[in-house]
C-alpha positions as CSV (number, residue, x, y, z in Angstrom):
1,M,-0.2,0.0,-0.1
2,T,0.9,3.4,-1.2
3,I,0.9,6.2,1.4
4,E,0.6,9.8,-0.4
5,S,1.9,13.1,1.1
6,P,2.6,16.2,-0.3
7,G,5.4,18.1,-1.7
8,D,7.8,18.9,-5.1
9,D,6.6,17.3,-8.1
10,A,9.9,18.1,-10.2
11,T,11.7,14.4,-9.2
12,S,8.3,12.8,-9.7
13,A,7.9,13.9,-13.1
14,K,11.8,13.1,-14.2
15,Y,11.6,9.3,-12.6
16,D,7.7,8.5,-13.7
17,S,9.2,9.4,-17.0
18,I,12.9,7.1,-17.1
19,G,12.4,5.2,-14.4
20,A,10.4,2.0,-16.0
21,G,12.5,-0.9,-16.3
22,Y,14.8,1.0,-13.8
23,R,15.8,-2.4,-11.8
24,R,16.7,-4.3,-14.7
25,A,19.9,-2.4,-14.9
26,R,20.6,-1.2,-10.9
27,R,20.7,-4.0,-9.2
28,P,22.3,-3.8,-5.9
29,D,26.4,-4.4,-5.3
30,P,26.8,-6.8,-2.3
31,R,29.9,-4.5,-1.1
32,L,27.6,-1.7,-1.5
33,A,24.9,-3.4,0.8
34,A,27.3,-4.2,3.5
35,A,28.8,-1.2,4.1
36,I,25.5,0.5,4.8
37,G,24.6,-2.6,6.6
38,R,27.5,-1.5,8.8
39,A,26.4,2.3,8.9
40,L,22.8,1.2,9.8
41,G,24.6,-0.1,12.9
42,D,21.6,-1.4,15.8
43,A,19.0,0.4,14.3
44,R,15.8,-1.8,13.8
45,T,13.1,0.5,12.7
46,V,14.8,2.7,9.4
47,V,13.6,5.5,6.8
48,N,14.3,5.1,3.2
49,V,14.1,8.7,2.0
50,G,14.4,8.4,-2.1
51,A,14.3,4.7,-1.7
52,G,13.2,4.4,-5.2
53,A,13.4,1.2,-6.1
54,G,14.4,-0.6,-3.1
55,S,18.1,-0.9,-3.5
56,Y,19.9,-1.5,-0.2
57,E,17.4,-1.6,2.0
58,P,18.3,-3.8,4.7
59,D,16.1,-7.4,4.4
60,D,16.5,-7.9,9.0
61,R,15.1,-4.4,9.3
62,E,12.0,-2.4,9.5
63,V,11.7,0.0,6.5
64,T,9.7,2.5,5.7
65,A,10.4,4.0,2.0
66,V,9.5,7.3,1.1
67,D,10.0,8.9,-2.9
68,P,8.0,11.0,-4.9
69,S,7.6,8.9,-8.0
70,Q,5.0,6.7,-8.0
71,V,6.6,4.8,-11.0
72,M,9.8,3.6,-8.9
73,L,7.4,3.2,-5.5
74,D,5.4,0.2,-7.8
75,Q,8.6,-1.4,-8.4
76,H,9.6,-1.3,-5.1
77,P,9.0,-4.7,-3.2
78,G,8.2,-2.9,0.1
79,T,4.9,-2.9,2.2
80,R,5.9,0.2,4.1
81,K,5.7,3.0,1.3
82,I,4.6,6.4,1.1
83,K,4.6,8.9,-1.7
84,G,6.7,11.8,-0.7
85,V,9.5,14.4,-0.5
86,A,12.8,14.3,1.5
87,E,11.7,18.8,2.5
88,E,8.8,17.5,4.2
89,L,8.8,14.0,5.9
90,P,5.1,12.7,7.4
91,F,6.7,11.8,10.5
92,E,7.9,12.7,14.4
93,D,10.7,13.7,15.9
94,G,13.0,10.6,16.2
95,E,10.6,8.5,15.1
96,F,13.8,6.2,13.5
97,D,16.2,4.5,14.8
98,A,18.1,5.4,11.2
99,A,17.4,7.1,8.3
100,M,19.5,6.7,5.1
101,A,19.2,8.0,1.4
102,V,21.3,6.4,-1.3
103,L,22.4,9.1,-4.1
104,T,19.2,10.8,-4.0
105,V,20.8,14.2,-2.1
106,H,21.3,15.4,-5.7
107,H,17.3,15.1,-6.5
108,W,16.1,17.2,-4.1
109,P,15.4,20.6,-4.6
110,D,16.4,21.2,-1.3
111,P,19.1,19.8,-0.1
112,A,19.8,21.6,3.6
113,R,16.2,21.0,4.1
114,G,16.0,17.4,3.3
115,L,18.8,16.3,5.6
116,A,17.8,18.6,8.5
117,E,14.4,16.2,8.1
118,L,16.8,13.5,7.9
119,R,18.5,14.3,11.5
120,R,15.0,15.7,12.9
121,V,13.2,11.6,12.5
122,S,16.1,10.1,12.9
123,R,18.8,9.7,15.3
124,R,21.5,7.7,12.7
125,Q,21.9,9.0,9.1
126,A,23.5,7.2,6.7
127,V,23.9,9.5,3.1
128,F,25.4,7.4,0.0
129,T,26.5,10.5,-2.3
130,W,28.7,11.7,-4.9
131,D,31.5,14.5,-4.6
132,P,31.3,16.6,-7.9
133,D,34.9,18.3,-7.3
134,H,36.8,14.8,-6.6
135,R,39.3,14.2,-9.3
136,P,40.0,11.8,-11.3
137,E,36.3,12.1,-12.7
138,L,35.2,9.5,-15.1
139,W,36.8,9.4,-18.7
140,L,33.5,9.1,-20.3
141,V,32.7,12.9,-18.8
142,E,36.2,14.0,-19.4
143,E,36.7,12.7,-22.7
144,Y,32.9,12.3,-24.7
145,L,30.9,14.7,-22.3
146,P,32.6,17.4,-21.1
147,E,29.4,19.1,-21.3
148,V,27.9,17.2,-18.2
149,R,30.9,18.5,-16.1
150,E,28.9,22.1,-15.6
151,F,25.7,20.6,-15.3
152,D,26.8,18.4,-12.5
153,L,28.5,21.0,-10.5
154,T,25.4,22.4,-10.4
155,R,22.9,19.6,-9.8
156,F,24.9,17.6,-7.3
157,T,25.5,19.1,-3.9
158,P,28.9,19.3,-2.7
159,L,30.1,16.6,-0.4
160,S,31.3,19.4,1.8
161,E,28.0,20.6,2.1
162,V,26.9,17.1,2.8
163,T,28.7,16.6,5.6
164,E,28.2,20.3,7.5
165,A,24.2,19.7,6.7
166,L,24.2,16.4,8.8
167,D,27.0,17.6,11.2
168,A,28.9,14.1,9.9
169,H,31.5,12.4,11.8
170,T,32.5,9.7,9.5
171,V,33.0,10.4,5.4
172,L,34.1,6.3,4.2
173,P,35.4,6.2,0.3
174,F,34.1,4.1,-1.6
175,P,36.0,2.6,-5.0
176,I,33.9,1.0,-7.6
177,P,34.5,-2.3,-8.1
178,H,35.4,-3.1,-11.7
179,D,32.6,-6.1,-11.6
180,F,29.9,-3.4,-9.9
181,T,26.2,-4.2,-10.7
182,D,24.5,-1.7,-10.0
183,G,24.5,1.1,-13.1
184,F,24.6,4.3,-11.9
185,R,27.4,6.5,-14.1
186,A,30.7,5.1,-12.7
187,A,29.6,1.7,-12.5
188,Y,31.2,0.5,-16.1
189,W,34.5,2.4,-16.1
190,R,36.4,-0.9,-16.7
191,R,33.6,-2.4,-19.3
192,P,33.1,0.6,-21.6
193,E,30.7,-1.2,-23.9
194,A,28.1,-0.6,-21.7
195,Y,27.6,3.3,-22.3
196,L,26.1,2.1,-26.1
197,D,23.7,0.3,-24.3
198,P,20.3,2.5,-24.4
199,V,18.7,0.1,-21.8
200,V,22.2,0.9,-19.5
201,R,21.9,4.6,-20.4
202,A,19.0,4.9,-19.4
203,S,19.1,3.7,-15.5
204,M,21.7,6.5,-15.2
205,S,19.5,9.7,-14.9
206,T,22.0,12.0,-15.9
207,L,22.5,10.2,-19.4
208,A,19.1,9.6,-19.6
209,T,18.2,13.3,-19.7
210,L,20.3,14.5,-22.1
211,P,19.3,15.6,-25.4
212,P,19.8,13.2,-28.8
213,S,22.1,16.1,-29.9
214,L,24.7,15.5,-27.1
215,L,24.5,12.7,-26.5
216,E,24.1,10.7,-29.9
217,P,27.4,11.7,-31.5
218,A,29.5,11.2,-28.0
219,V,28.3,7.2,-28.1
220,A,28.9,7.0,-31.5
221,R,32.8,8.6,-30.6
222,L,33.0,5.9,-27.9
223,R,31.6,2.9,-30.4
224,E,33.9,3.7,-33.3
225,D,37.3,4.0,-29.9
226,L,36.4,0.7,-29.2
227,R,36.1,-1.0,-32.7
228,S,39.5,0.8,-33.1
229,G,40.8,0.1,-30.1
230,A,42.0,3.3,-29.3
231,W,40.2,3.2,-26.1
232,Q,41.7,0.4,-25.2
233,R,44.7,2.2,-25.9
234,R,44.7,5.0,-23.4
235,H,43.0,3.1,-20.6
236,A,45.0,-0.1,-20.8
237,D,46.2,1.1,-16.7
238,L,42.8,1.0,-16.5
239,L,42.2,-2.8,-17.5
240,E,44.1,-3.5,-14.7
241,R,43.0,-2.2,-11.7
242,E,40.3,-3.9,-9.6
243,S,38.5,-0.6,-8.3
244,V,38.9,3.2,-8.6
245,D,37.7,5.9,-6.5
246,Y,35.6,8.5,-8.5
247,G,34.4,10.9,-5.7
248,Y,31.0,8.2,-4.1
249,R,30.9,8.5,-0.1
250,L,29.3,7.0,2.1
251,V,28.7,9.9,5.2
252,L,27.6,8.8,8.5
253,A,26.0,11.0,11.2
254,G,24.4,10.8,14.4
255,D,24.8,8.0,16.8
């Protein structure tokens, strides 16, 4: 059963259009799941804000999912689901042992307010996010879609602002393994052919919303570089790496 609460419709509209089939390409990776599980500690009740299809929700806790998109909630397997936004969580102060948020803060119209709400309704917070100021950046952006860089800087909340808003006590780097199963943007850093797949691209919010006039020539250049071997020659070092730190961070706050 899904309960609705009032809130902003912008993120809902985005994922109502690009969210269909999300679970096919965005399969939770057990290594990130384990890190989030450790971050939640002994919490028995958890609210997952920006829950989407329910990735990384622990199955040994009582989890309440909050998301503004009905398309995403329809793919969520849980029974405690609320259609709503981070900035207006319909819960009492301290109602949950912990709050979690996974790659969602950049979708919130008012991240500071949303993070304050996480602190209000829980005693512990675990937020998985990406730092737009981190270097090195993914080769896909640097070599094929440099136009995305400026967009990222306006869209993603800087890590320093996330940590300050949460009054975080711990920031854990999460290098992306070469065989990572959750298909967000950096997941395929050692599997470049994946970015040629429209189903894969459709599961990445940035790529899914780029105009074809920008995206299609970039994909064509990548396809040709893979065919000619140019990509492999440029990135021979990556093909020997097991993981790369592309700026993904697990931010911990509270008790």
